[in-house]
VOBA-1610 file (N, C-alpha, C; in pm, whole numbers, padded with zeros to 5 digits, always signed):
BEGIN
Met-06031+00106-04909Met-05995+00000-04766Met-05910-00117-04776Ile-05813-00107-04678Ile-05744-00267-04717Ile-05776-00356-04643Arg-05799-00404-04733Arg-05806-00594-04652Arg-05692-00678-04608Pro-05788-00748-04479Pro-05656-00830-04361Pro-05587-00858-04430Leu-05574-00935-04574Leu-05493-01032-04615Leu-05408-00947-04621Glu-05420-00773-04720Glu-05328-00737-04772Glu-05237-00647-04661Asn-05312-00590-04546Asn-05246-00535-04408Asn-05137-00662-04391Arg-05170-00752-04382Arg-05103-00921-04323Arg-04942-00895-04395Gln-04999-00875-04551Gln-04859-00891-04650Gln-04791-00760-04629Arg-04790-00668-04655Arg-04786-00508-04595Arg-04674-00540-04463Arg-04738-00601-04331Arg-04675-00636-04282Arg-04520-00711-04271Tyr-04565-00846-04359Tyr-04499-00954-04414Tyr-04374-00873-04478Tyr-04377-00812-04577Tyr-04318-00739-04615Tyr-04192-00647-04536Ser-04266-00584-04450Ser-04149-00482-04415Ser-04073-00571-04312Met-04122-00646-04239Met-04036-00719-04127Met-03939-00807-04267Asn-03959-00840-04394Asn-03870-00930-04421Asn-03732-00808-04500Lys-03799-00713-04511Lys-03741-00611-04539Lys-03575-00561-04464Asn-03677-00553-04349Asn-03609-00508-04216Asn-03516-00651-04163Leu-03525-00760-04228Leu-03450-00822-04234Leu-03349-00908-04317Ile-03335-00830-04406Ile-03284-00824-04517Ile-03150-00685-04475Ser-03227-00623-04445Ser-03145-00513-04368Ser-03015-00540-04300Phe-03090-00642-04194Phe-03018-00654-04094Phe-02887-00779-04166Leu-02964-00874-04214Leu-02824-00972-04276Leu-02732-00883-04349Phe-02777-00789-04444Phe-02669-00723-04482Phe-02555-00634-04365Ile-02568-00611-04263Ile-02544-00558-04196Ile-02474-00627-04112Leu-02519-00788-04119Leu-02415-00872-04059Leu-02309-00949-04191Leu-02347-00926-04317Leu-02237-00961-04403Leu-02137-00816-04404Ala-02178-00758-04401Ala-02089-00663-04401Ala-01989-00657-04287Ile-02055-00682-04173Ile-01891-00719-04038Ile-01838-00837-04078Ala-01906-00932-04117Ala-01836-01011-04153Ala-01736-00985-04251Ala-01752-00929-04304Ala-01685-00924-04470Ala-01549-00801-04406Ser-01575-00728-04306Ser-01450-00605-04239Ser-01352-00713-04239Pro-01211-00640-04224Pro-01091-00731-04199Pro-01140-00685-04055Val-01045-00799-03943Val-00982-00762-03828Val-00923-00724-03753Leu-00899-00638-03718Leu-00779-00535-03692Leu-00722-00662-03552Arg-00614-00729-03531Arg-00541-00770-03479Arg-00380-00725-03480Ala-00299-00792-03364Ala-00199-00733-03325Ala-00096-00794-03415Ala-00001-00791-03481Ala+00088-00808-03548Ala+00183-00924-03480Ser+00231-01043-03513Ser+00258-01168-03440Ser+00451-01087-03455Ile+00495-01181-03376Ile+00686-01129-03374Ile+00709-01177-03481Asp+00657-01285-03552Asp+00726-01349-03666Asp+00690-01186-03795Glu+00569-01138-03771Glu+00508-01037-03862Glu+00628-00910-03855Val+00653-00855-03701Val+00712-00754-03678Val+00878-00781-03746Arg+00884-00871-03683Arg+01027-00908-03738Arg+01083-00927-03863Gln+00977-00974-03960Gln+01001-00942-04070Gln+00961-00777-04162Ser+00889-00719-04126Ser+00859-00595-04114Ser+01030-00514-04110Ala+01120-00536-03962Ala+01197-00474-03938Ala+01321-00502-04045Glu+01294-00622-04060Glu+01422-00702-04117Glu+01393-00601-04289Gln+01280-00563-04328Gln+01312-00511-04421Gln+01307-00366-04422Gly+01319-00280-04344Gly+01354-00156-04277Gly+01257-00044-04270Asp+01159-00092-04204Asp+01035-00040-04137Asp+01109+00006-03984Ala+01050+00187-03949Ala+01170+00162-03877Ala+01068+00185-03750Glu+00900+00174-03760Glu+00844+00175-03651Glu+00812+00027-03625Ser+00837-00079-03748Ser+00856-00233-03666Ser+01011-00240-03631Gln+01094-00157-03608Gln+01250-00191-03571Gln+01262-00118-03403Phe+01149-00033-03404Phe+01150+00030-03246Phe+01069-00081-03200Thr+00969-00146-03251Thr+00877-00201-03170Thr+00952-00342-03169Leu+01064-00410-03213Leu+01108-00527-03163Leu+01232-00461-03105Ala+01278-00337-03093Ala+01419-00350-02973Ala+01300-00319-02883Gln+01172-00281-02831Gln+01113-00256-02711Gln+01112-00444-02702Lys+01070-00513-02761Lys+01037-00622-02723Lys+01136-00704-02662Tyr+01246-00686-02696Tyr+01390-00717-02646Tyr+01406-00644-02532Ala+01408-00522-02517Ala+01451-00485-02437Ala+01355-00510-02300Ala+01234-00530-02295Ala+01126-00605-02201Ala+01112-00742-02169Gly+01172-00810-02245Gly+01158-00992-02282Gly+01058-01020-02291Lys+00950-00885-02391Lys+00815-00947-02480Lys+00763-01080-02573Asp+00736-01134-02573Asp+00755-01234-02726Asp+00872-01285-02724Val+00978-01238-02706Val+01124-01310-02694Val+01204-01328-02572Lys+01320-01371-02596Lys+01384-01364-02466Lys+01474-01224-02481Gln+01444-01156-02338Gln+01500-01033-02319Gln+01658-01023-02336Asp+01682-00967-02439Asp+01826-00914-02499Asp+01875-00806-02526Ser+01967-00726-02413Ser+01965-00566-02428Ser+02048-00534-02565Thr+02137-00646-02614Thr+02231-00626-02692Thr+02163-00608-02848Arg+02071-00712-02872Arg+01985-00683-02959Arg+01896-00566-02980Ala+01834-00554-02874Ala+01741-00440-02797Ala+01835-00306-02843Ala+01988-00304-02818Ala+02018-00177-02877Ala+02053-00138-03018Asp+02067-00308-03109Asp+02093-00282-03243Asp+01950-00266-03327Trp+01829-00287-03230Trp+01777-00251-03324Trp+01680-00121-03317Phe+01705-00040-03209Phe+01717+00084-03144Phe+01774+00194-03215Arg+01927+00100-03305Arg+02007+00230-03359Arg+01954+00235-03520Lys+01906+00109-03564Lys+01861+00114-03696Lys+01755+00201-03722Ala+01658+00155-03604Ala+01541+00290-03609Ala+01554+00415-03576Ala+01652+00434-03529Ala+01716+00563-03481Ala+01791+00604-03625Gln+01868+00548-03700Gln+01920+00644-03754Gln+01807+00621-03921Gln+01718+00628-03827Gln+01656+00651-03956Gln+01569+00802-03951Gly+01554+00823-03821Gly+01548+00940-03797Gly+01400+00910-03691His+01358+00790-03625His+01311+00714-03475His+01306+00845-03418Gln+01224+00921-03369Gln+01285+00984-03228Gln+01276+00911-03115Lys+01201+00822-03125Lys+01163+00744-02962Lys+01236+00654-02993Ala+01325+00595-03093Ala+01452+00507-03097Ala+01537+00597-03050Gln+01577+00674-03102Gln+01723+00812-03077Gln+01712+00844-02915Thr+01604+00833-02872Thr+01579+00845-02752Thr+01629+00704-02663Asn+01539+00605-02696Asn+01606+00525-02575Asn+01715+00471-02605Leu+01825+00490-02758Leu+01932+00463-02775Leu+01997+00505-02696Gly+01997+00697-02622Gly+02063+00750-02575Gly+02071+00679-02437Asn+01927+00669-02396Asn+01906+00587-02247Asn+02051+00467-02259Leu+02032+00420-02332Leu+02068+00239-02336Leu+02251+00306-02342Tyr+02324+00359-02403Tyr+02451+00451-02380Tyr+02462+00490-02280Arg+02348+00602-02187Arg+02381+00646-02021Arg+02395+00565-01934Thr+02334+00450-01954Thr+02340+00326-01899Thr+02425+00195-01883Gly+02464+00229-02007Gly+02558+00112-02047Gly+02473-00005-02078Thr+02367-00007-02146Thr+02260-00109-02132Thr+02296-00228-02288Gly+02363-00289-02295Gly+02349-00358-02407Gly+02454-00306-02486Val+02517-00207-02432Val+02637-00125-02500Val+02737-00098-02420Asp+02854-00045-02449Asp+02948+00013-02331Asp+02909+00166-02332Arg+02918+00230-02185Arg+02847+00363-02131Arg+02927+00465-02238Asp+02867+00521-02261Asp+02926+00605-02374Asp+02870+00739-02334Tyr+02876+00859-02269Tyr+02790+00937-02256Tyr+02823+01087-02342Gly+02915+01079-02410Gly+02927+01150-02531Gly+02780+01081-02630Ala+02782+00926-02662Ala+02696+00927-02785Ala+02561+00926-02713Ala+02555+00914-02564Ala+02407+00927-02551Ala+02386+01102-02551Met+02476+01150-02552Met+02473+01315-02545Met+02380+01359-02712Arg+02506+01259-02808Arg+02444+01299-02973Arg+02282+01226-02979Trp+02289+01107-02929Trp+02107+01071-02962Trp+02021+01160-02897Tyr+02055+01205-02822Tyr+01952+01284-02707Tyr+01926+01374-02792Arg+02073+01488-02839Arg+01969+01621-02913Arg+01951+01573-03026Lys+01990+01485-03125Lys+01896+01433-03261Lys+01742+01388-03240Ala+01680+01349-03118Ala+01546+01313-03080Ala+01486+01497-03068Ala+01565+01565-02953Ala+01558+01693-02879Ala+01534+01772-03000Asp+01612+01740-03082Asp+01589+01886-03226Asp+01461+01884-03294Gln+01393+01745-03276Gln+01280+01705-03370Gln+01172+01688-03233Gly+01179+01765-03112Gly+01069+01783-03079Gly+01062+01711-02920Asp+01158+01616-02939Asp+01090+01487-02835Asp+01113+01560-02697Thr+01009+01576-02637Thr+01022+01607-02453Thr+01091+01549-02443Arg+01127+01361-02367Arg+01201+01359-02303Arg+01348+01348-02328Ala+01365+01361-02441Ala+01518+01399-02490Ala+01553+01510-02453Gln+01465+01612-02480Gln+01469+01715-02420Gln+01506+01760-02293Ile+01455+01694-02141Ile+01470+01703-02021Ile+01597+01601-02022Asn+01657+01483-02090Asn+01758+01397-02064Asn+01900+01517-02101Val+01857+01619-02248Val+01951+01689-02263Val+02030+01811-02179Ala+01887+01848-02077Ala+01874+01967-01938Ala+01948+01869-01859Met+01917+01755-01851Met+01990+01710-01713Met+02137+01691-01760Met+02180+01617-01865Met+02332+01633-01916Met+02395+01751-01891Tyr+02359+01847-01965Tyr+02442+01998-01946Tyr+02408+02050-01784Ala+02341+02036-01726Ala+02339+02055-01559Ala+02460+01974-01475Arg+02461+01872-01542Arg+02530+01756-01436Arg+02673+01783-01523Gly+02673+01857-01634Gly+02812+01802-01700Gly+02847+01641-01752Thr+02727+01588-01798Thr+02794+01469-01812Thr+02716+01424-01986Gly+02921+01401-02014Gly+02885+01388-02176Gly+02907+01490-02230Val+02902+01603-02171Val+02947+01733-02218Val+02951+01815-02096Asp+03005+01977-02155Asp+03031+02070-02060Asp+02987+02111-01939Lys+02935+02100-01829Lys+02833+02130-01794Lys+02803+02276-01839Asp+02711+02327-01812Asp+02647+02471-01909Asp+02513+02452-01819Glu+02478+02554-01720Glu+02390+02527-01647Glu+02240+02628-01735Ala+02328+02727-01791Ala+02187+02789-01905Ala+02155+02724-02015Glu+02209+02640-02114Glu+02193+02554-02172Glu+02074+02474-02132Gly+02101+02356-01939Gly+01989+02294-01980Gly+01883+02364-01951Leu+01906+02512-01861Leu+01768+02540-01840Leu+01682+02600-01975Lys+01773+02621-02078Lys+01705+02655-02206Lys+01606+02499-02263Trp+01675+02388-02280Trp+01634+02277-02312Trp+01501+02206-02208Leu+01490+02264-02086Leu+01433+02231-02012Leu+01284+02300-01991Gln+01308+02400-02028Gln+01207+02510-02078Gln+01088+02520-02195Lys+01214+02419-02274Lys+01137+02387-02419Lys+01031+02294-02385Ala+01118+02212-02288Ala+01013+02029-02300Ala+00866+02142-02208Ala+00906+02185-02106Ala+00812+02271-02049Ala+00716+02353-02146Thr+00779+02428-02192Thr+00685+02494-02280Thr+00554+02453-02387Ala+00644+02324-02434Ala+00539+02193-02505Ala+00502+02140-02485Gly+00494+02174-02313Gly+00342+02127-02243Gly+00389+01980-02183Asp+00529+01946-02145Asp+00570+01824-02102Asp+00578+01858-01938Thr+00480+01774-01868Thr+00486+01793-01705Thr+00572+01793-01617Arg+00638+01668-01701Arg+00809+01659-01608Arg+00908+01774-01563Ala+00883+01831-01714Ala+01003+01956-01659Ala+00924+02068-01637Met+00789+02049-01635Met+00736+02184-01553Met+00787+02153-01398Val+00775+02044-01340Val+00753+01958-01206Val+00932+02026-01211His+00989+01977-01297His+01184+02005-01263His+01194+02132-01255Leu+01127+02246-01311Leu+01121+02378-01295Leu+01115+02450-01181Gly+00982+02381-01145Gly+00925+02435-01029Gly+01022+02365-00919Thr+01074+02298-00917Thr+01158+02209-00819Thr+01294+02311-00815Met+01349+02363-00910Met+01465+02424-00964Met+01437+02565-00871Tyr+01298+02648-00890Tyr+01341+02785-00861Tyr+01298+02761-00721Arg+01220+02679-00627Arg+01219+02622-00525Arg+01301+02659-00450Ala+01410+02557-00491Ala+01550+02521-00419Ala+01670+02653-00497Gly+01634+02745-00542Gly+01701+02803-00628Gly+01878+02742-00712Lys+01860+02580-00749Lys+01926+02504-00809Lys+01937+02529-00941Gly+02039+02592-00990Gly+02068+02619-01132Gly+01962+02751-01231Val+01873+02803-01104Val+01842+02947-01138Val+01842+03033-00951Gly+01783+03125-00977Gly+01792+03227-00885Gly+01645+03174-00800Lys+01649+03164-00685Lys+01534+03136-00598Lys+01433+03198-00625Asp+01317+03191-00667Asp+01238+03237-00723Asp+01051+03132-00625His+01058+03138-00518His+00897+03096-00504His+00782+03104-00619Ala+00750+03205-00617Ala+00651+03284-00710Ala+00678+03197-00802Lys+00793+03159-00889Lys+00784+03095-01053Lys+00785+02950-01060Ser+00803+02936-00947Ser+00825+02802-00885Ser+00643+02713-00847Ile+00608+02850-00800Ile+00430+02787-00788Ile+00357+02822-00940Gln+00416+02881-01002Gln+00337+02883-01152Gln+00370+02768-01243Trp+00486+02717-01200Trp+00520+02590-01276Trp+00407+02457-01208Phe+00449+02430-01134Phe+00335+02392-01036Phe+00206+02403-01080Gln+00177+02537-01052Gln+00014+02542-01107Gln+00023+02482-01234Leu+00064+02508-01352Leu+00044+02402-01493Leu+00050+02304-01471Ala+00140+02237-01438Ala+00162+02087-01424Ala+00044+01992-01329Ala+00004+02095-01226Ala-00078+02034-01132Ala-00235+02045-01242Ala-00252+02120-01266Ala-00392+02135-01385Ala-00396+02053-01473Lys-00266+02010-01507Lys-00323+01879-01632Lys-00326+01787-01538Gly-00343+01750-01413Gly-00335+01579-01336Gly-00179+01586-01264Asp-00076+01601-01293Asp+00063+01564-01235Asp+00059+01575-01077Arg+00073+01444-01031Arg+00012+01409-00850Arg+00149+01450-00805Val+00238+01509-00876Val+00409+01545-00778Val+00360+01716-00789Ala+00319+01756-00880Ala+00301+01913-00880Ala+00149+01917-00803Gln+00052+01865-00762Gln+00000+01871-00693Gln+00032+01889-00581His+00106+01785-00522His+00162+01789-00426His+00240+01894-00360Asn+00357+01945-00439Asn+00427+02068-00394Asn+00333+02198-00440Leu+00207+02183-00469Leu+00172+02293-00502Leu+00090+02312-00311Gly+00063+02200-00288Gly-00036+02218-00171Gly+00062+02247-00049Leu+00207+02225-00113Leu+00323+02255-00002Leu+00327+02408-00026Gly+00293+02475-00121Gly+00310+02607-00106Gly+00232+02686-00082Tyr+00074+02641-00063Tyr+00011+02670-00031Tyr-00005+02670+00141Phe+00055+02584+00172Phe+00055+02538+00309Phe+00141+02664+00397Ser+00257+02677+00291Ser+00382+02731+00372Ser+00379+02896+00352Gly+00308+02905+00243Gly+00289+03068+00195Gly+00396+03109+00131Lys+00462+03027+00087Lys+00589+03015-00002Lys+00537+03097-00187Gly+00556+03226-00196Gly+00548+03232-00365Gly+00363+03256-00399Thr+00273+03201-00286Thr+00150+03252-00312Thr+00138+03265-00180Arg-00053+03267-00162Arg-00070+03330-00008Arg-00089+03172+00039Lys-00087+03220+00173Lys-00097+03077+00294Lys-00265+03041+00306Asp-00318+02969+00235Asp-00412+02913+00255Asp-00393+02762+00261Asp-00472+02689+00435Asp-00464+02545+00461Asp-00584+02486+00364Ala-00706+02533+00344Ala-00798+02433+00281Ala-00733+02428+00133Glu-00695+02545+00028Glu-00619+02497-00062Glu-00535+02394-00058Ser-00471+02393+00002Ser-00379+02321+00067Ser-00377+02194+00058Val-00479+02160+00142Val-00565+02031+00178Val-00613+01987+00004Arg-00703+02043-00052Arg-00762+02041-00165Arg-00647+01988-00272Trp-00497+02040-00287Trp-00436+01980-00385Trp-00376+01857-00316His-00379+01855-00173His-00280+01747-00138His-00327+01569-00149Arg-00524+01635-00148Arg-00597+01506-00185Arg-00609+01493-00299Lys-00595+01529-00400Lys-00596+01493-00541Lys-00479+01438-00564Ala-00356+01485-00515Ala-00233+01352-00525Ala-00280+01271-00480Ala-00307+01258-00303Ala-00334+01140-00253Ala-00438+01077-00342Gln-00525+01082-00400Gln-00586+01004-00456Gln-00525+00930-00564Lys-00411+00989-00604Lys-00385+00937-00695Lys-00240+00838-00643Asn-00272+00808-00517Asn-00180+00680-00459Asn-00055+00732-00432Tyr-00011+00843-00465Tyr+00129+00897-00422Tyr+00171+00969-00288Pro+00270+00854-00237Pro+00269+00856-00111Pro+00279+00993-00017Pro+00380+01081-00106Pro+00377+01222+00021Pro+00294+01226+00010Ala+00185+01300-00057Ala+00056+01361-00032Ala-00029+01221+00066Glu-00006+01137+00078Glu-00077+01045+00192Glu-00021+01064+00254Tyr+00073+01070+00320Tyr+00145+01155+00426Tyr+00113+01269+00502Ser+00112+01355+00369Ser+00077+01522+00404Ser-00065+01544+00461Met-00148+01450+00367Met-00336+01433+00423Met-00297+01371+00563Gly-00199+01261+00616Gly-00216+01220+00761Gly-00165+01393+00842Leu-00078+01398+00823Leu-00039+01569+00888Leu-00138+01609+00951Arg-00248+01637+00828Arg-00356+01787+00847Arg-00458+01697+00894Tyr-00476+01576+00924Tyr-00583+01509+01026Tyr-00485+01544+01120Ala-00414+01526+01182Ala-00323+01489+01284Ala-00329+01622+01364Gly-00325+01732+01284Gly-00297+01862+01298Gly-00413+01930+01318Gly-00489+01898+01266Gly-00584+01997+01224Gly-00585+02080+01137Asn-00526+02111+01029Asn-00461+02193+00953Asn-00553+02195+00846Gly-00664+02313+00842Gly-00728+02303+00723Gly-00848+02216+00661Val-00854+02094+00783Val-00969+02023+00820Val-01015+02004+00972Gly-01099+01983+01052Gly-01116+01938+01128Gly-01022+01795+01205Gln-00976+01814+01342Gln-00872+01702+01386Gln-00971+01571+01349Asp-00902+01473+01310Asp-00947+01391+01315Asp-00840+01260+01335Tyr-00801+01202+01399Tyr-00722+01099+01428Tyr-00798+00975+01312Ser-00840+00946+01366Ser-00925+00803+01249Ser-00869+00836+01137Glu-00859+01010+01084Glu-00822+01023+00936Glu-00689+00992+00936Ala-00656+01036+01009Ala-00523+01082+01015Ala-00461+00948+00990Ala-00502+00834+01067Ala-00444+00717+01090Ala-00452+00620+00962Lys-00600+00669+00879Lys-00585+00553+00742Lys-00528+00662+00656Trp-00494+00793+00625Trp-00369+00846+00532Trp-00260+00785+00554Tyr-00199+00754+00708Tyr-00075+00705+00728Tyr-00077+00593+00692Arg-00138+00532+00691Arg-00135+00380+00652Arg-00162+00354+00511Lys-00176+00442+00438Lys-00206+00432+00311Lys-00025+00476+00246Ala+00030+00548+00336Ala+00144+00560+00291Ala+00253+00506+00328Ala+00222+00434+00468Ala+00291+00322+00522Ala+00288+00225+00454Gly+00188+00195+00356Gly+00160+00072+00273Gly+00241+00079+00159His+00266+00196+00114His+00381+00239+00019His+00494+00258+00058Gly+00507+00244+00143Gly+00679+00245+00188Gly+00743+00384+00252His+00650+00460+00281His+00715+00592+00342His+00719+00584+00489Ala+00796+00614+00513Ala+00905+00586+00621Ala+00819+00694+00744Ser+00851+00803+00711Ser+00789+00908+00836Ser+00632+00864+00855Ala+00543+00836+00731Ala+00432+00823+00706Ala+00418+00628+00867Gln+00541+00546+00818Gln+00532+00397+00933Gln+00503+00479+01041Asn+00639+00586+01107Asn+00653+00603+01245Asn+00549+00691+01239Asn+00466+00771+01190Asn+00394+00830+01251Asn+00235+00765+01300Leu+00238+00647+01225Leu+00131+00557+01251Leu+00169+00467+01398Gly+00294+00448+01407Gly+00375+00399+01503Gly+00292+00433+01630Leu+00365+00616+01610Leu+00308+00650+01725Leu+00149+00666+01782Leu+00017+00662+01672Leu-00053+00645+01702Leu-00130+00547+01764Tyr-00036+00448+01701Tyr-00106+00325+01786Tyr-00015+00308+01936Arg+00104+00370+01963Arg+00131+00323+02106Arg+00048+00463+02161Lys-00009+00551+02108Lys-00070+00609+02257Lys-00256+00611+02191Gly-00290+00519+02124Gly-00440+00491+02080Gly-00500+00606+02084Gln-00433+00677+01987Gln-00519+00829+01915Gln-00572+00784+01741Gly-00642+00751+01736Gly-00754+00739+01643Gly-00764+00542+01620Val-00658+00490+01615Val-00666+00349+01679Val-00680+00248+01829Gly-00735+00196+01825Gly-00690+00106+02005Gly-00531+00110+01969Gln-00558+00107+02134Gln-00376+00123+02188Gln-00340-00011+02126Asp-00242+00007+02086Asp-00143-00136+02039Asp+00013-00135+02044Tyr+00090-00170+02130Tyr+00210-00175+02146Tyr+00294-00250+02013Gly+00250-00378+02058Gly+00259-00437+01951Gly+00280-00392+01821Glu+00156-00330+01796Glu+00079-00291+01651Glu+00222-00190+01615Ala+00258-00074+01705Ala+00336+00034+01715Ala+00459-00007+01699Met+00509-00105+01771Met+00667-00206+01779Met+00711-00212+01588Gln+00577-00274+01540Gln+00591-00329+01398Gln+00596-00189+01319Trp+00539-00133+01348Trp+00573+00045+01253Trp+00665+00128+01277Phe+00744+00096+01409Phe+00826+00156+01425Phe+01002+00066+01363Arg+00929-00028+01399Arg+01067-00144+01299Arg+01103-00081+01172Lys+00969-00086+01105Lys+00967-00098+00945Lys+01011+00031+00929Ala+01025+00151+00977Ala+01058+00230+00934Ala+01191+00287+01002Ala+01265+00183+01120Ala+01369+00229+01168Ala+01495+00119+01043Glu+01412+00051+01007Glu+01517-00078+00883Glu+01525+00034+00803Arg+01467+00116+00741Arg+01438+00185+00651Arg+01587+00370+00658Gly+01577+00295+00793Gly+01695+00440+00844Gly+01629+00565+00896His+01532+00590+00909His+01466+00671+00976His+01482+00708+01139Pro+01564+00855+01126Pro+01613+00795+01310Pro+01522+00829+01424Arg+01415+00907+01404Arg+01306+00914+01487Arg+01255+00773+01497Ala+01213+00706+01374Ala+01157+00589+01427Ala+01265+00468+01509Gln+01380+00560+01506Gln+01488+00441+01554Gln+01491+00463+01707Tyr+01484+00563+01694Tyr+01492+00652+01856Tyr+01350+00590+01931Asn+01257+00572+01873Asn+01080+00506+01901Asn+01148+00366+01958Leu+01187+00321+01870Leu+01193+00183+01877Leu+01259+00139+02006Gly+01385+00253+02008Gly+01490+00200+02125Gly+01465+00224+02267Asn+01333+00304+02240Asn+01238+00380+02402Asn+01135+00218+02391Met+01112+00137+02304Met+01040+00057+02318Met+01090-00049+02393Tyr+01205-00043+02335Tyr+01316-00164+02428Tyr+01297-00146+02562Leu+01356+00020+02587Leu+01390-00005+02637Leu+01308+00022+02806Lys+01148+00064+02774Lys+01064+00038+02867Lys+00963-00037+02865Gly+01002-00184+02786Gly+00918-00286+02778Gly+00811-00277+02708Gln+00762-00221+02631Gln+00619-00152+02577Gln+00612-00238+02435Gly+00548-00351+02434Gly+00495-00487+02321Gly+00630-00538+02269Val+00731-00526+02409Val+00848-00665+02389Val+00889-00671+02539Asn+01003-00733+02580Asn+01049-00777+02667Asn+01150-00656+02676Lys+01221-00605+02781Lys+01277-00490+02827Lys+01418-00585+02786Asp+01525-00455+02726Asp+01598-00510+02666Asp+01688-00369+02640Pro+01786-00353+02757Pro+01870-00259+02754Pro+01980-00196+02631Glu+02014-00353+02607Glu+02098-00359+02495Glu+02051-00288+02370Lys+01958-00380+02323Lys+01880-00365+02219Lys+01883-00223+02193Ala+01817-00144+02280Ala+01793+00021+02270Ala+01863+00109+02279Arg+01996+00051+02322Arg+02159+00112+02280Arg+02160+00089+02141Gln+02143+00022+02056Gln+02122-00027+01954Gln+02079+00045+01835Trp+01953+00079+01882Trp+01857+00147+01812Trp+01889+00319+01813Phe+01907+00326+01984Phe+01939+00485+01976Phe+02123+00519+01883Ser+02194+00435+01913Ser+02330+00448+01812Ser+02297+00484+01704Arg+02177+00409+01651Arg+02161+00398+01502Arg+02158+00501+01487Ala+02041+00622+01535Ala+01968+00745+01524Ala+02068+00811+01522Ala+02196+00809+01671Ala+02250+00947+01742Ala+02328+00966+01596Lys+02390+00872+01541Lys+02463+00844+01438Lys+02451+00969+01296Ala+02340+00966+01310Ala+02216+01061+01219Ala+02207+01195+01255Gly+02274+01206+01427Gly+02230+01353+01490Gly+02119+01373+01548His+02062+01280+01576His+01918+01256+01627His+01955+01322+01768Lys+01944+01446+01802Lys+01987+01492+01928Lys+01909+01408+02059Ala+01825+01366+02089Ala+01712+01257+02177Ala+01768+01140+02214Ser+01852+01083+02058Ser+01886+00980+02065Ser+02045+00969+02153Ile+02058+01116+02122Ile+02224+01122+02185Ile+02186+01156+02321Lys+02088+01218+02385Lys+02068+01197+02535Lys+02061+01056+02592Ala+01945+01007+02518Ala+01902+00868+02562Ala+02051+00778+02606Leu+02122+00804+02475Leu+02266+00673+02513Leu+02355+00771+02648Asp+02344+00879+02678Asp+02430+00949+02813Asp+02314+00869+02947Ala+02236+00935+02883Ala+02133+00856+03002Ala+02172+00732+03075Leu+02183+00628+02963Leu+02189+00482+02969Leu+02363+00451+03030
//
């Protein structure tokens, strides 16, 4: 039988054993090196010793003005050093600088050469840039077939931007034969990977029924996914769906909510439509002053219908004092864009 004192000793030993183990863990943690970001001086020293990754990092810092004074020329110099050692991202960024004339003299030929070096190594951003330059004939003879080849390389490698480009090209028939089914296929691939532009475009495909079945509910599902990622065109589309009751129950309050989100992101059509809801009192309290504000925002962005609506507010004195001359000015701006109702309004004045 274990005596009480012996029992207490065993518990004491066990506690001390656990404490010792815990202390060893603490000592091991304390002895472990703490990872930290390299200082700018350390990055520079490593770059000067020829480390390509450090050269690329230092170039990025000069390009962004982070930890150093912004200097595009020095950025180009360090990108070049890394690029000459075969650093893919440095080659692509150096191509960007030559294409835009940032920190170097603009040279489309040089841009293309650096893009090709990175593209040949599998950099999808460079492959997309090579494709765009062939498509436009920038720095190289125009060759849409060659551009398409490079775009397909990037898309096949899983680059969603390339997938969206291809989907857009097939939808518009630009550089390829118009093919809505192929367009939808590329949008589906990119949408499944979470690309919000592809999700919105896929929603448009289901709404129109071009290249796929017409399905309002499926259209709403994809538009909602993109809208929840703060993509203004998708937010606007959600507003349209709720205003029209397409794929959802008609709900002007929900329409106003989505229009407001897109309008806040500068979407002119959403701003105009939100103004219409305030003018009519649909889903929101009728408020001519608020309608005026949203019409004006869209009108100043060059939206013809908003310019027409703003002209009408001045003509009727809604939310503002009547002012036929200002009405004429806004009708004239819209009429120059070919807005038929504005042309008629001018004739009536």
